C-alpha positions in Angstrom: -9.6 19.1 10.9 -9.8 17.3 14.2 -6.7 15.1 15.3 -8.8 12.4 15.9 -9.2 9.6 13.5 -12.6 8.5 12.8 -13.8 4.8 12.7 -14.3 5.1 9.1 -10.5 6.2 8.7 -9.3 3.6 11.0 -11.2 1.1 8.9 -9.3 2.5 5.6 -6.0 2.5 7.4 -6.6 -1.3 8.6 -7.6 -2.5 5.4 -4.8 -0.4 3.6 -2.5 -2.2 5.9 -3.9 -5.7 5.2 -4.0 -5.1 1.3 -0.1 -4.1 1.5 1.0 -7.1 3.5 -0.7 -9.3 0.9 0.8 -7.2 -1.9 4.8 -7.5 0.0 4.0 -11.4 0.2 3.7 -11.5 -3.4 6.7 -9.7 -3.8 8.4 -11.9 -1.7 7.3 -15.0 -3.8 8.6 -13.4 -6.9 11.6 -12.8 -5.4 12.1 -16.7 -4.3 10.8 -17.7 -7.8 7.8 -19.6 -6.1 4.8 -17.3 -7.4 1.8 -18.8 -9.8 -0.6 -17.5 -12.1 -3.2 -17.8 -9.4 -0.7 -15.8 -6.9 -0.6 -13.1 -9.5 -4.3 -12.7 -9.8 -4.4 -12.5 -5.9 -1.9 -9.8 -6.0 -3.6 -7.7 -8.5 -6.9 -7.8 -6.4 -4.6 -6.7 -3.5 -2.5 -4.3 -5.3 -5.9 -2.5 -6.8 -7.3 -2.7 -3.4 -4.2 -0.9 -1.8 -4.4 1.7 -4.6 -7.8 2.4 -4.1 -7.6 2.9 -0.3 -4.4 5.2 -0.6 -6.3 7.5 -3.3 -7.8 10.0 -1.0 -4.3 11.1 0.2 -3.9 12.6 -3.2 -7.1 14.5 -2.9 -6.9 17.9 -1.7 -9.6 18.5 0.8 -10.3 14.8 1.1 -12.0 15.1 4.7 -9.2 12.7 6.0 -7.9 14.0 9.2 -4.2 14.8 9.5 -3.5 12.0 11.7 -5.2 9.3 9.3 -3.5 11.1 6.0 -0.2 10.7 7.7 -0.8 7.0 8.6 -1.9 6.4 5.0 1.1 8.2 3.7 3.3 6.0 5.6 1.7 2.7 4.2 1.9 4.4 0.8 5.7 5.2 1.2 6.5 1.7 2.5 4.8 0.2 -0.8 6.9 2.5 -2.9 10.0 1.1 -1.2 8.8 -2.5 -1.9 7.5 -2.0 -5.3 10.9 -0.5 -6.4 12.7 -3.3 -4.8 10.2 -5.8 -6.7 10.3 -3.9 -10.1 13.8 -2.7 -10.3 15.7 -5.2 -8.2 19.1 -4.0 -9.7 18.6 -0.2 -9.3 20.2 1.5 -6.5 18.0 3.3 -3.8 19.5 6.5 -4.3 19.1 6.7 -8.3 
């Protein structure tokens, strides 16, 4: 595979980052207890978008370059940390 990220891969990475940012904003609203039903609907939209954009990293021979796969895996790792803090706020990170 080529080490150069294609335009399509860059678009996937950019959109995944944007969706991740929106998901993170919702988690912050929940922590601050300033969320609403409309916020939850928006969260779901961005969460599912993020999930779909990250899906190819779990597919063997997906066609992603190593560089693109690495960046998407980084976004996935960031989201996993945020989700764990959101879903399980009282559980230590090392459990």
